[in-house]
C-alpha positions in Angstrom: -22.7 30.6 -18.1 -19.4 28.4 -19.0 -17.3 30.5 -17.7 -19.1 31.2 -14.6 -19.5 27.1 -14.2 -15.3 26.5 -14.7 -14.5 28.9 -11.6 -16.9 27.5 -9.2 -15.7 24.2 -9.7 -12.2 25.7 -9.6 -13.2 26.9 -6.1 -15.5 24.3 -5.2 -11.9 22.0 -5.8 -10.3 24.7 -4.1 -12.2 24.4 -1.0 -11.7 20.7 -0.8 -8.2 20.0 -1.1 -7.3 22.5 1.2 -7.9 19.0 3.6 -6.7 16.8 1.9 -2.3 17.1 2.5 -1.2 13.2 2.8 -2.9 10.3 4.0 -0.6 10.3 6.9 -0.9 14.0 8.2 -4.0 14.4 10.2 -5.5 18.6 9.5 -5.4 21.0 12.5 -8.3 23.6 12.3 -7.5 25.3 15.7 -3.8 25.9 14.7 -3.9 25.6 10.8 -1.4 23.5 10.8 -0.7 19.6 9.3 0.7 17.3 11.6 2.3 13.7 12.2 3.7 11.6 14.3 6.4 9.3 13.3 7.0 5.8 15.4 10.0 5.0 14.5 13.0 4.5 16.8 15.2 7.7 16.9 17.6 10.0 18.4 16.4 13.8 18.1 19.0 14.5 15.1 18.1 11.1 13.1 13.9 12.3 13.9 14.9 16.3 13.0 16.5 14.8 9.8 13.1 13.0 8.6 10.6 16.0 9.1 13.7 17.8 6.5 13.5 15.5 3.8 9.5 14.8 4.3 9.9 18.7 3.8 8.2 19.6 7.1 10.0 20.5 10.9 9.4 18.6 14.0 6.8 20.5 15.5 7.3 23.8 18.6 4.8 24.0 21.4 5.4 27.7 20.4 2.1 28.7 20.9 -1.1 27.0 23.6 -2.9 26.0 20.5 -0.1 24.0 19.0 0.5 22.1 22.6 -2.6 21.3 23.1 -2.8 19.5 19.9 0.4 18.2 20.8 -1.3 16.8 23.9 -4.2 15.4 22.6 -1.8 13.7 19.4 0.6 12.2 22.1 -2.3 11.0 25.0 -3.6 9.5 22.4 -1.1 7.5 20.7 2.6 7.3 23.1 1.5 8.3 26.1 4.3 6.6 28.5 6.5 6.7 25.9 9.2 9.5 24.8 8.2 12.0 22.2 10.6 14.4 20.4 9.8 18.0 19.3 11.2 20.3 17.9 12.8 21.8 21.3 17.0 21.1 21.4 20.1 22.5 23.1 22.0 20.8 20.5 24.3 23.4 19.8 24.7 25.4 23.5 23.9 23.0 26.0 21.3 23.8 28.4 20.2 26.3 26.1 17.5 25.5 24.3 15.8 26.6 21.0 12.7 25.9 18.9 14.0 24.6 15.8 12.7 28.2 14.2 15.1 29.7 16.1 13.2 31.0 19.1 15.0 30.8 22.8 13.1 28.2 25.4 12.3 31.9 27.7 10.6 33.7 24.7 8.1 31.0 24.6 4.9 32.2 25.9 3.7 28.3 27.9 5.0 28.0 31.5 4.0 24.3 30.9 6.5 23.4 28.3 10.1 25.6 29.8 8.6 23.2 33.1 8.5 20.1 31.4 11.7 20.6 29.4 13.6 21.3 32.6 12.2 18.6 34.2 13.3 15.7 31.5 17.0 17.3 31.5 17.4 16.9 35.0 16.4 14.1 35.7 17.8 11.1 34.1 16.0 8.3 32.3 15.9 4.8 32.7 16.8 3.6 28.5 14.2 0.9 28.1 14.5 -1.8 25.8 11.1 -0.9 24.0 11.4 2.6 24.3 9.7 4.3 21.2 10.6 7.4 19.9 8.3 10.0 18.1 9.0 12.5 16.4 5.9 14.7 15.2 6.4 16.4 12.2 4.6 19.8 11.8 4.1 21.1 8.2 2.5 25.0 7.9 1.9 24.5 3.3 
């Protein structure tokens, strides 16, 4: 009986610890991913470094579910500001990839392709109170 109670306690605690990573991350059951919105002024390189130092990556909308979750988080928090994601063209200008190395042309999401291409061809006027938020994704 004692061993049954021990295993039940272990399974019970594992069930509840799945929903807790850190207090500043939010778990999405649809994507089975942890998300965090960082609202500190930063450029893409600094946002990427910050994510790496936390053991995470900038979120890339690689699936429709992740894109929907990212839109929900962004619209809830800072809909009028610039938000950095894991899609970049650092190594080759105009050649966009996700942080994981997937080319933009291979992403199944058409809306992301249009969004990225529009933001590249349309120059932004810098605002004094611009908040760049890094959306961090952790899949542990």
